[in-house]
VOPAGU-2260 file (C-alpha; in pm, 1 decimal, decimal comma):
REM VOPAGU-2260
SITE   aa  ch    i         X         Y         Z
SITE  MET   A    0    6966,4   11241,8   10670,9
SITE  LYS   A    1    6991,0   11611,6   10725,9
SITE  GLY   A    2    6930,6   11901,4   10512,8
SITE  GLY   A    3    6689,8   11817,7   10270,9
SITE  VAL   A    4    6405,2   12134,3   10136,1
SITE  LYS   A    5    6162,8   11881,0   10001,8
SITE  ASP   A    6    5871,0   11791,3   10209,2
SITE  TYR   A    7    5796,1   11414,6   10228,2
SITE  PRO   A    8    5477,3   11255,9   10340,9
SITE  VAL   A    9    5492,7   10978,2   10624,1
SITE  ALA   A   10    5551,0   10702,6   10394,1
SITE  GLU   A   11    5859,4   10885,6   10226,3
SITE  ILE   A   12    5971,7   10893,3   10583,4
SITE  ASP   A   13    6000,8   10590,2   10622,5
SITE  ALA   A   14    6174,0   10493,4   10314,9
SITE  LEU   A   15    6401,9   10739,3   10407,4
SITE  ARG   A   16    6465,5   10520,4   10716,9
SITE  ILE   A   17    6447,4   10214,4   10538,9
SITE  LEU   A   18    6770,6   10337,1   10311,2
SITE  GLU   A   19    6976,4   10475,3   10612,2
SITE  GLU   A   20    6964,0   10096,5   10815,8
SITE  LYS   A   21    7015,0    9948,8   10498,8
SITE  LEU   A   22    7336,9   10171,2   10404,5
SITE  GLY   A   23    7477,9   10118,2   10772,2
SITE  ARG   A   24    7448,0   10518,8   10798,5
SITE  LEU   A   25    7736,2   10492,7   10596,9
SITE  THR   A   26    7852,7   10843,2   10521,6
SITE  LEU   A   27    7937,7   10778,4   10169,5
SITE  GLY   A   28    7575,7   10574,0   10075,7
SITE  LEU   A   29    7395,2   10890,1   10265,6
SITE  GLY   A   30    7531,5   11163,3   10059,5
SITE  ILE   A   31    7448,7   10922,7    9689,2
SITE  VAL   A   32    7103,8   10937,0    9796,5
SITE  GLY   A   33    7082,9   11253,4    9923,2
SITE  ALA   A   34    7242,3   11349,9    9561,2
SITE  ILE   A   35    6974,0   11113,0    9373,8
SITE  LEU   A   36    6690,0   11257,3    9563,0
SITE  ALA   A   37    6838,0   11621,9    9475,0
SITE  GLU   A   38    6919,7   11578,4    9139,2
SITE  LEU   A   39    6619,7   11300,8    8994,4
SITE  PRO   A   40    6237,8   11299,4    9041,7
SITE  ILE   A   41    6224,1   11067,8    9194,7
SITE  THR   A   42    6093,0   10973,0    9497,0
SITE  PRO   A   43    6285,7   10796,2    9840,3
SITE  SER   A   44    6011,1   10479,8    9785,9
SITE  ARG   A   45    6074,7   10453,3    9443,0
SITE  LEU   A   46    6484,5   10474,0    9472,6
SITE  LEU   A   47    6438,2   10190,8    9764,1
SITE  ASP   A   48    6207,5    9934,0    9536,7
SITE  THR   A   49    6436,9    9985,0    9227,0
SITE  ILE   A   50    6748,7    9989,4    9437,8
SITE  ASN   A   51    6596,0    9574,2    9534,7
SITE  ARG   A   52    6487,2    9474,8    9184,2
SITE  ILE   A   53    6878,1    9492,9    9143,6
SITE  THR   A   54    7060,0    9154,7    9125,0
SITE  ASN   A   55    7366,6    9125,7    9304,2
SITE  ARG   A   56    7618,6    8998,8    9059,8
SITE  ASP   A   57    7863,1    8915,7    9302,0
SITE  ALA   A   58    7723,7    8716,6    9548,8
SITE  THR   A   59    7946,9    8399,9    9441,9
SITE  CYS   A   60    8307,8    8606,3    9330,7
SITE  TYR   A   61    8356,7    8784,1    9704,6
SITE  ASP   A   62    8684,6    8637,1    9848,3
SITE  ARG   A   63    8868,2    8780,7   10170,0
SITE  GLU   A   64    8979,3    9099,6   10067,6
SITE  ASN   A   65    8661,5    9218,1    9955,3
SITE  ALA   A   66    8449,0    9111,5   10279,5
SITE  THR   A   67    8453,4    9520,3   10314,7
SITE  LEU   A   68    8208,0    9477,4   10001,8
SITE  LYS   A   69    7996,8    9170,2   10096,4
SITE  ARG   A   70    7903,3    9376,4   10399,3
SITE  PHE   A   71    7747,9    9664,2   10178,7
SITE  THR   A   72    7621,0    9505,1    9892,4
SITE  PHE   A   73    7292,8    9765,9    9872,5
SITE  LEU   A   74    7572,4   10006,2    9868,4
SITE  VAL   A   75    7717,8    9855,5    9575,4
SITE  LYS   A   76    7399,2    9810,3    9431,5
SITE  LEU   A   77    7311,4   10220,2    9461,9
SITE  VAL   A   78    7670,2   10290,0    9308,2
SITE  ASP   A   79    7516,4   10044,4    8998,5
SITE  VAL   A   80    7225,3   10284,8    8988,4
SITE  CYS   A   81    7405,1   10581,7    8999,9
SITE  LEU   A   82    7618,8   10521,9    8759,0
SITE  SER   A   83    7316,5   10403,7    8517,3
SITE  ILE   A   84    7235,1   10782,2    8585,3
SITE  PHE   A   85    7609,9   10890,6    8448,9
SITE  ASP   A   86    7489,3   10616,2    8122,4
SITE  HIS   A   87    7158,8   10755,9    8091,7
SITE  ALA   A   88    7334,6   11181,5    8131,7
SITE  ASP   A   89    7595,9   11085,2    7842,4
SITE  GLY   A   90    7497,6   10787,6    7649,4
SITE  PRO   A   91    7636,0   10460,1    7664,5
SITE  TRP   A   92    7957,1   10378,5    7956,5
SITE  SER   A   93    8013,4   10738,6    7953,4
SITE  LEU   A   94    8274,1   10921,5    8044,7
SITE  ALA   A   95    8233,1   10938,8    8466,3
SITE  SER   A   96    8124,2   10579,2    8502,7
SITE  ARG   A   97    8463,7   10530,8    8303,2
SITE  MET   A   98    8644,3   10752,7    8555,5
SITE  VAL   A   99    8488,0   10514,1    8854,6
SITE  LYS   A  100    8595,7   10194,2    8648,5
SITE  VAL   A  101    8953,3   10274,4    8612,3
SITE  SER   A  102    9001,3   10429,3    8976,0
SITE  GLY   A  103    9056,1   10127,1    9193,9
SITE  CYS   A  104    9406,0   10077,7    8938,0
SITE  PHE   A  105    9557,8   10404,2    9055,2
SITE  ALA   A  106    9740,7   10448,0    9365,2
SITE  PRO   A  107    9453,5   10530,1    9721,7
SITE  SER   A  108    9542,8   10952,7    9708,2
SITE  ALA   A  109    9510,8   11228,5    9475,9
SITE  VAL   A  110    9428,2   11116,5    9137,3
SITE  PRO   A  111    9518,7   11403,0    8829,9
SITE  LEU   A  112    9231,0   11459,7    8614,4
SITE  PRO   A  113    9439,2   11446,7    8313,5
SITE  ILE   A  114    9576,7   11081,1    8371,2
SITE  LEU   A  115    9245,8   10969,9    8505,7
SITE  ALA   A  116    9073,8   11115,9    8225,9
SITE  LEU   A  117    9304,4   10938,5    7926,8
SITE  ALA   A  118    9278,0   10601,8    8138,0
SITE  ALA   A  119    8899,6   10678,1    8105,4
SITE  HIS   A  120    8902,3   10711,4    7766,6
SITE  LYS   A  121    9146,8   10444,9    7687,6
SITE  VAL   A  122    8856,4   10149,2    7827,7
SITE  PRO   A  123    8701,2    9989,1    7601,2
SITE  GLU   A  124    8348,3   10043,3    7537,6
SITE  LYS   A  125    8021,1    9855,8    7701,3
SITE  HIS   A  126    7670,5    9927,8    7593,9
SITE  GLY   A  127    7344,7    9787,3    7727,4
SITE  GLY   A  128    7220,4    9773,9    8058,8
SITE  SER   A  129    6979,3    9675,6    8332,3
SITE  MET   A  130    6600,7    9728,9    8179,2
SITE  ILE   A  131    6499,9    9800,5    8579,1
SITE  TRP   A  132    6760,8   10104,2    8574,3
SITE  LYS   A  133    6639,0   10168,4    8144,1
SITE  LYS   A  134    6227,4   10190,4    8294,2
SITE  PHE   A  135    6356,1   10417,7    8624,6
SITE  LEU   A  136    6585,7   10669,1    8415,1
SITE  LYS   A  137    6345,2   10683,5    8117,3
SITE  ARG   A  138    6030,4   10813,8    8429,1
SITE  ALA   A  139    6392,9   11069,9    8549,8
SITE  ALA   A  140    6378,2   11197,1    8211,3
SITE  SER   A  141    6334,8   11570,5    8291,9
SITE  CYS   A  142    6643,9   11596,2    8544,5
SITE  SER   A  143    6863,1   11814,0    8475,5
SITE  CYS   A  144    7163,5   11626,9    8478,5
SITE  THR   A  145    6962,6   11346,5    8218,5
SITE  CYS   A  146    6783,0   11598,6    7965,7
SITE  SER   A  147    7057,0   11531,6    7695,0
SITE  HIS   A  148    7294,8   11301,8    7543,6
SITE  VAL   A  149    7564,3   11571,6    7443,3
SITE  LYS   A  150    7886,0   11403,6    7568,2
SITE  LYS   A  151    8057,4   11568,7    7890,1
SITE  THR   A  152    8356,0   11712,6    7934,8
SITE  GLU   A  153    8625,3   11613,5    8085,0
SITE  SER   A  154    8567,5   11906,0    8418,5
SITE  GLU   A  155    8184,1   11826,8    8327,2
SITE  ALA   A  156    8189,0   11471,2    8409,2
SITE  LEU   A  157    8441,8   11504,6    8715,7
SITE  SER   A  158    8218,2   11787,6    8862,1
SITE  MET   A  159    7908,5   11531,1    8839,1
SITE  LEU   A  160    8112,7   11296,0    9034,6
SITE  VAL   A  161    8179,4   11530,6    9286,0
SITE  ARG   A  162    7816,7   11599,3    9272,7
SITE  PHE   A  163    7664,5   11292,4    9308,8
SITE  GLY   A  164    7922,8   11181,7    9623,8
SITE  ILE   A  165    8119,9   10890,3    9426,1
SITE  ALA   A  166    8448,3   11135,4    9454,1
SITE  ARG   A  167    8562,9   11471,1    9596,8
SITE  SER   A  168    8751,0   11717,1    9530,8
SITE  SER   A  169    9118,0   11752,4    9661,6
SITE  CYS   A  170    9363,5   12015,0    9755,5
SITE  ARG   A  171    9605,1   11955,6    9497,8
SITE  PRO   A  172    9478,0   12133,6    9166,0
SITE  ASP   A  173    9294,7   11949,7    8927,0
SITE  SER   A  174    9316,9   11637,0    9115,8
SITE  VAL   A  175    8983,1   11350,9    9276,1
SITE  LEU   A  176    9001,4   11132,5    9604,8
SITE  PHE   A  177    8784,9   10806,1    9566,4
SITE  HIS   A  178    8607,6   10668,4    9880,2
SITE  GLU   A  179    8829,9   10296,4    9969,3
SITE  ILE   A  180    8502,9   10130,0    9879,7
SITE  ILE   A  181    8455,6   10307,3    9540,3
SITE  ARG   A  182    8786,2   10205,2    9438,9
SITE  LEU   A  183    8684,4    9829,5    9567,1
SITE  TYR   A  184    8358,4    9872,3    9405,3
SITE  SER   A  185    8606,9    9982,8    9019,4
SITE  ARG   A  186    8774,1    9682,2    9084,6
SITE  ARG   A  187    8487,6    9458,7    9061,7
SITE  ARG   A  188    8311,7    9588,2    8802,8
SITE  GLY   A  189    8657,5    9746,4    8594,2
SITE  GLY   A  190    8681,8    9422,0    8362,1
SITE  SER   A  191    8921,9    9372,9    8168,6
SITE  GLY   A  192    9139,7    9594,7    7975,3
SITE  VAL   A  193    9070,5    9874,8    8306,6
SITE  ALA   A  194    9411,9    9825,4    8410,2
SITE  SER   A  195    9566,8    9838,8    8066,2
SITE  ALA   A  196    9415,3   10134,8    7983,6
SITE  MET   A  197    9572,4   10290,0    8373,9
SITE  VAL   A  198    9927,6   10166,8    8252,4
SITE  ARG   A  199    9919,6   10306,4    7904,4
SITE  ALA   A  200    9771,1   10638,1    8065,7
SITE  VAL   A  201   10022,2   10720,0    8334,6
SITE  SER   A  202   10289,4   10614,0    8135,8
SITE  LEU   A  203   10207,1   10908,6    7874,5
SITE  ARG   A  204   10092,6   11199,3    8111,8
SITE  GLY   A  205   10259,1   11059,8    8476,9
SITE  SER   A  206   10499,7   11224,6    8616,8
SITE  VAL   A  207   10765,8   11142,9    8864,0
SITE  SER   A  208   10748,8   11480,8    9055,7
SITE  HIS   A  209   10355,8   11490,5    9098,8
SITE  SER   A  210   10210,7   11159,5    9088,4
SITE  SER   A  211   10537,9   10908,6    9166,1
SITE  GLU   A  212   10253,5   10701,0    9380,6
SITE  HIS   A  213    9984,6   10636,4    9055,3
SITE  LEU   A  214   10366,1   10527,6    8863,8
SITE  TRP   A  215   10452,2   10266,9    9087,6
SITE  ALA   A  216   10127,8   10135,5    9077,3
SITE  ALA   A  217   10163,2   10108,9    8749,0
SITE  CYS   A  218   10462,8    9911,6    8780,6
SITE  PHE   A  219   10313,7    9640,8    9049,7
SITE  PHE   A  220   10067,1    9577,5    8730,1
SITE  LEU   A  221   10340,5    9531,3    8508,4
SITE  PHE   A  222   10579,8    9382,9    8666,8
SITE  GLY   A  223   10465,4    9227,6    8983,2
SITE  PHE   A  224   10645,1    9237,7    9313,5
SITE  GLY   A  225   10686,2    8994,1    9571,1
SITE  SER   A  226   10418,3    8718,9    9508,0
SITE  ASP   A  227   10176,5    8958,3    9357,5
SITE  PRO   A  228   10161,2    8848,2    8954,7
SITE  VAL   A  229   10162,5    9015,1    8635,6
SITE  VAL   A  230    9840,6    9132,2    8582,3
SITE  ILE   A  231    9881,8    9303,2    8233,9
SITE  GLU   A  232   10152,7    9282,6    7953,3
SITE  LEU   A  233   10237,4    9532,3    7716,8
SITE  LYS   A  234   10403,0    9485,0    7351,7
SITE  PRO   A  235   10778,0    9536,6    7321,3
SITE  SER   A  236   10733,2    9871,9    7193,8
SITE  GLU   A  237   10540,5    9968,1    7452,8
SITE  LEU   A  238   10690,2    9777,4    7764,9
SITE  THR   A  239   11047,2   10022,7    7581,7
SITE  TYR   A  240   10811,6   10318,7    7626,6
SITE  PHE   A  241   10742,6   10301,8    7968,9
SITE  ILE   A  242   11118,7   10153,4    8106,6
SITE  LYS   A  243   11243,9   10436,0    7954,1
SITE  HIS   A  244   10984,7   10704,5    8074,7
SITE  VAL   A  245   10820,4   10553,6    8370,8
SITE  ALA   A  246   11050,5   10280,5    8576,5
SITE  LEU   A  247   11365,5   10402,7    8505,6
SITE  PRO   A  248   11281,5   10785,7    8608,7
SITE  LEU   A  249   11095,2   10632,6    8890,0
SITE  SER   A  250   11364,3   10453,3    9018,6
SITE  ILE   A  251   11677,7   10732,0    9042,9
SITE  HIS   A  252   11431,5   10985,0    9147,2
SITE  SER   A  253   11255,0   10714,1    9472,4
SITE  PHE   A  254   11631,1   10635,5    9567,0
SITE  VAL   A  255   11822,0   10968,5    9501,1
SITE  THR   A  256   11502,4   11181,2    9679,7
SITE  PHE   A  257   11354,5   10922,5    9902,8
SITE  SER   A  258   11614,4   10675,4    9944,9
SITE  GLN   A  259   11399,5   10383,6    9878,4
SITE  CYS   A  260   11726,8   10216,8    9798,3
SITE  ASN   A  261   11519,1    9837,3    9809,9
SITE  ALA   A  262   11217,4    9950,2    9625,2
SITE  ALA   A  263   11423,9   10094,5    9381,0
SITE  LEU   A  264   11672,0    9794,5    9316,4
SITE  GLU   A  265   11405,3    9559,5    9284,9
SITE  LEU   A  266   11190,8    9763,4    8977,4
SITE  LEU   A  267   11524,4    9784,3    8764,6
SITE  ARG   A  268   11605,6    9414,2    8853,2
SITE  LEU   A  269   11239,0    9339,9    8733,3
SITE  CYS   A  270   11261,0    9563,6    8417,9
SITE  THR   A  271   11613,5    9356,7    8333,0
SITE  GLU   A  272   11385,6    9039,7    8381,3
SITE  ALA   A  273   11077,6    9207,8    8166,3
SITE  LEU   A  274   11320,9    9324,5    7870,2
SITE  GLU   A  275   11476,3    8956,3    7848,5
SITE  VAL   A  276   11108,3    8823,7    7855,7
SITE  ALA   A  277   11048,8    9035,2    7535,4
SITE  ALA   A  278   11350,5    8998,5    7387,8
SITE  GLU   A  279   11312,0    8608,2    7406,5
SITE  SER   A  280   10946,2    8608,8    7275,3
SITE  LEU   A  281   11022,1    8853,5    6976,6
SITE  VAL   A  282   11282,6    8589,9    6853,6
SITE  SER   A  283   11052,0    8342,6    6890,0
SITE  ARG   A  284   10820,5    8546,9    6721,2
SITE  ALA   A  285   11068,7    8597,6    6446,8
SITE  GLU   A  286   11149,3    8272,5    6406,0
SITE  LYS   A  287   10801,8    8173,8    6317,5
SITE  TRP   A  288   10744,4    8416,0    6106,6
SITE  PHE   A  289   11082,1    8322,8    5894,0
SITE  ASP   A  290   10920,1    7977,2    5861,3
SITE  LYS   A  291   10599,3    8114,4    5687,4
SITE  SER   A  292   10725,3    8368,1    5491,7
SITE  PHE   A  293   10809,9    8196,5    5199,2
SITE  CYS   A  294   10454,5    8123,7    5176,1
SITE  CYS   A  295   10314,9    8435,4    5285,6
SITE  LEU   A  296   10299,1    8717,3    4943,5
SITE  ARG   A  297   10330,4    9031,0    5194,9
SITE  PRO   A  298   10426,2    8978,2    5536,7
SITE  TYR   A  299   10350,6    9182,7    5842,7
SITE  HIS   A  300   10662,0    9212,2    5929,7
SITE  SER   A  301   11054,6    9207,8    5793,7
SITE  ASP   A  302   11329,4    9068,7    5954,6
SITE  ALA   A  303   11456,9    9385,0    5971,4
SITE  GLN   A  304   11216,7    9553,3    6190,5
SITE  TYR   A  305   11270,5    9244,7    6441,4
SITE  ASN   A  306   11577,0    9327,4    6435,2
SITE  TYR   A  307   11531,7    9694,2    6526,6
SITE  LEU   A  308   11324,4    9568,9    6796,2
SITE  TRP   A  309   11554,6    9271,3    6917,2
SITE  GLN   A  310   11851,0    9593,0    6937,8
SITE  GLU   A  311   11598,9    9836,5    7107,8
SITE  LEU   A  312   11523,2    9630,2    7382,3
SITE  ALA   A  313   11900,5    9473,8    7401,7
SITE  LEU   A  314   11990,1    9846,5    7425,3
SITE  LEU   A  315   11780,6    9967,5    7681,3
SITE  LYS   A  316   11875,4    9624,2    7897,1
SITE  ALA   A  317   12217,6    9781,6    7865,1
SITE  THR   A  318   12107,1   10142,0    7979,5
SITE  VAL   A  319   11888,0    9871,2    8281,3
SITE  LEU   A  320   12187,9    9775,5    8396,5
SITE  GLU   A  321   12364,6   10063,9    8401,4
SITE  THR   A  322   12182,8   10245,5    8584,7
SITE  ARG   A  323   12183,6    9968,5    8835,2
SITE  ALA   A  324   12470,3    9933,4    8884,6
SITE  LYS   A  325   12568,8   10328,7    8912,5
SITE  LEU   A  326   12306,3   10316,4    9181,2
SITE  MET   A  327   12418,1    9993,6    9370,0
SITE  LEU   A  328   12799,5   10183,4    9364,9
SITE  ARG   A  329   12624,0   10460,7    9557,8
SITE  GLY   A  330   12548,8   10205,5    9783,2
SITE  GLY   A  331   12864,3   10043,1    9852,8
SITE  LYS   A  332   12774,0    9717,6    9686,0
SITE  TYR   A  333   13092,1    9676,0    9436,3
SITE  ASP   A  334   13125,8    9357,4    9330,6
SITE  MET   A  335   12725,9    9325,3    9220,2
SITE  ALA   A  336   12811,2    9673,7    9024,7
SITE  ASP   A  337   13123,4    9527,6    8875,9
SITE  ASP   A  338   12935,1    9233,7    8740,3
SITE  LEU   A  339   12615,5    9506,6    8612,3
SITE  ILE   A  340   12844,2    9694,5    8467,8
SITE  ARG   A  341   13066,3    9484,4    8287,2
SITE  LYS   A  342   12744,4    9316,9    8132,5
SITE  SER   A  343   12636,7    9617,1    8000,7
SITE  ILE   A  344   12934,7    9743,6    7796,6
SITE  LEU   A  345   12950,2    9345,6    7643,4
SITE  ILE   A  346   12572,6    9430,8    7507,4
SITE  ARG   A  347   12713,5    9756,5    7410,2
SITE  THR   A  348   12973,6    9674,3    7224,9
SITE  SER   A  349   12826,7    9402,7    7074,9
SITE  ILE   A  350   12539,3    9649,5    6950,3
SITE  ILE   A  351   12693,6    9992,9    6881,5
SITE  GLY   A  352   13078,6    9940,3    6873,0
SITE  GLU   A  353   13336,6   10004,8    7154,9
SITE  HIS   A  354   13354,9   10385,2    7019,2
SITE  HIS   A  355   13042,9   10430,1    7047,8
SITE  PRO   A  356   12959,7   10763,1    7326,0
SITE  ASP   A  357   12688,5   10540,0    7572,3
SITE  THR   A  358   12999,6   10232,9    7536,2
SITE  LYS   A  359   13248,4   10538,9    7658,5
SITE  SER   A  360   13035,8   10594,5    7919,9
SITE  ALA   A  361   13022,0   10280,3    8072,0
SITE  ARG   A  362   13389,2   10213,1    8037,4
SITE  GLU   A  363   13432,0   10519,3    8240,2
SITE  THR   A  364   13184,6   10358,6    8525,4
SITE  LEU   A  365   13386,8   10058,6    8550,9
SITE  SER   A  366   13715,6   10235,0    8555,4
SITE  LYS   A  367   13572,1   10421,3    8862,6
SITE  LEU   A  368   13440,7   10120,4    9028,7
SITE  THR   A  369   13764,8    9939,6    8980,9
SITE  ARG   A  370   13935,1   10231,5    9159,7
SITE  LEU   A  371   13693,3   10209,4    9459,2
SITE  LEU   A  372   13743,7    9841,9    9488,4
SITE  THR   A  373   14112,7    9910,9    9453,4
SITE  ASN   A  374   14118,7   10205,3    9740,9
SITE  VAL   A  375   13889,5    9863,8    9968,7
SITE  GLN   A  376   14124,7    9655,0    9923,8
SITE  VAL   A  377   14417,9    9872,9   10051,4
SITE  THR   A  378   14244,2    9990,5   10316,8
SITE  SER   A  379   14105,2    9645,1   10436,8
């Protein structure tokens, strides 16, 4: 490790060499060690001793996909120490630590600070920690980064991540990049609620034009693609908001701008299935509520509320079906488009009537589709 300004005795130089060897001379680990030694009044030998006394919490849960973490167990312990420093500086479960824990849920590209910070704020808080870390940090209490428990702002938390080498700045304004090993670490240490926090943050602050890759990552968690399982489930109201403001714009943008036709159509198909499952679940809960409502003096939900939510789900399904039909129409899949648009018209006619503007719009799409089908049959 070069570039240091401290003069260490021979024993400390030997400790530095051991740290370097245990980290496999990985630039990420060396940078974190250098930052800790620069920020804290701690010697290399004491840092080495502190890391060695940390037990490997993931010794029995590594799998083939996380073989990288198994190769760098010492680095994992070092990151544990670094996050403990953040918690000591900003109080238990600090904003900087939560940013790290949620980073693995995002796509492997630059993450906008507003989305990252909002996701971090939505991660459930934890308390407590290792006594070894607490003793180590107590000795280093005079450090500039651990002298106050005043909560850090979003920019200050990001600055701390960059200073300690956990993250690095991106060429995109107000964005940050995380090393793939840090992302793997966060997926192991994140715990329950992290993926849900990321999805909710993306749905509120995500942008199709500036963060489409993270919107896709949220869709993978919510809907699952191929053999990937569904990771989180949203309430019906949250699901409708996500599909309206994330999934629908994302699918149209991907289809039109990048010609990602199959991905866009598959996303819309999964949205349709999710809405159907949510509607069925809502009907089931409504039936249970109806059975119990006579013995409850103050029921939480009313029949009108369930009916409104069900209609919202059904009408959104009609919108998704119409969008799928229009995209298939552009792709030349006329027969499948015809079936989808007719289902959309049936739903809207049953709920909002045949004279509603949305129903008329769907009928216009059907008329256009019928003309195209007629032309195709004539030319063939």
